C-alpha positions as CSV (number, residue, x, y, z in Angstrom):
1,M,64.0,-78.9,-74.6
2,P,60.8,-78.3,-76.3
3,D,59.5,-81.8,-76.0
4,G,60.2,-82.2,-72.3
5,G,63.3,-84.2,-73.3
6,R,65.0,-84.4,-70.0
7,S,62.0,-85.9,-68.3
8,L,61.4,-88.3,-71.2
9,E,65.1,-89.4,-71.0
10,D,64.8,-89.9,-67.3
11,A,61.6,-91.9,-67.8
12,I,63.2,-94.1,-70.3
13,L,66.2,-94.8,-68.0
14,D,63.9,-95.3,-65.0
15,L,61.8,-97.9,-66.8
16,L,64.9,-99.7,-68.0
17,D,66.2,-99.7,-64.4
18,R,63.0,-101.5,-63.3
19,R,63.4,-104.2,-65.9
20,A,65.7,-107.3,-65.9
21,P,69.1,-106.9,-67.5
22,G,68.9,-107.1,-71.2
23,A,65.1,-106.3,-71.2
24,S,63.7,-103.6,-73.4
25,V,60.9,-101.1,-73.3
26,C,58.6,-99.9,-76.0
27,P,58.3,-96.1,-76.6
28,S,54.6,-96.5,-75.8
29,D,55.5,-97.8,-72.3
30,V,57.4,-94.6,-71.7
31,A,54.7,-92.4,-73.2
32,R,52.0,-94.0,-71.0
33,A,54.2,-93.7,-67.9
34,V,54.8,-90.0,-68.5
35,H,51.2,-89.1,-69.6
36,R,49.1,-87.8,-66.7
37,G,45.7,-88.4,-68.1
38,E,43.3,-91.2,-68.6
39,D,42.8,-90.4,-72.3
40,E,44.8,-91.3,-75.4
41,G,47.1,-88.2,-75.0
42,W,50.1,-90.5,-74.5
43,R,50.0,-91.0,-78.3
44,E,51.2,-87.4,-78.8
45,L,54.3,-88.3,-76.8
46,M,55.4,-91.1,-79.1
47,E,57.7,-89.0,-81.4
48,P,59.1,-87.0,-78.5
49,V,60.0,-90.3,-76.8
50,R,61.6,-91.6,-79.9
51,R,63.7,-88.4,-80.1
52,A,64.7,-88.7,-76.4
53,A,65.7,-92.3,-77.1
54,A,67.8,-91.2,-80.1
55,R,69.6,-88.6,-77.9
56,L,70.3,-91.3,-75.3
57,A,71.5,-93.7,-78.0
58,A,73.9,-90.9,-79.4
59,D,75.3,-90.8,-75.8
60,G,75.7,-94.5,-75.7
61,R,73.3,-94.9,-72.8
62,V,70.7,-97.0,-74.7
63,E,70.3,-98.9,-78.0
64,V,67.3,-98.5,-80.2
65,T,66.4,-101.8,-81.8
66,Q,64.1,-103.4,-84.4
67,H,63.7,-107.2,-84.4
68,G,66.3,-107.5,-81.6
69,S,69.1,-105.7,-83.6
70,P,70.4,-102.2,-83.0
71,V,69.4,-99.7,-85.6
72,D,70.1,-96.0,-86.3
73,P,67.2,-94.2,-84.6
74,A,67.0,-91.6,-87.4
75,A,66.6,-94.3,-90.0
76,A,64.2,-96.6,-88.1
77,R,60.8,-96.9,-89.6
78,G,58.0,-98.7,-87.7
79,P,58.1,-100.2,-84.2
80,V,61.2,-99.9,-82.2
81,R,62.3,-100.9,-78.7
82,I,64.8,-99.4,-76.3
83,R,67.3,-101.3,-74.2
84,R,70.5,-100.8,-72.3
85,P,73.6,-101.5,-74.5
86,A,75.2,-104.9,-74.1
87,R,78.3,-104.7,-72.0
């Protein structure tokens, strides 16, 4: 995957595994966790992280939310969060 999708997907799932059930992560949390530098380079990973979250959402492994409600990742504009789906 051109945007390092597999490692981004793994990073999303890893961060969610470390959180309490029902907790969410911000795409910037994932980007910062993956970025190896001290600079602002993590910002370049924001769209790739959102794409990785959309792939995971399409597989039913996560939900992308805005204001606490699930949204279509392709239609979401503005800040989103990522969480495990409610079981």
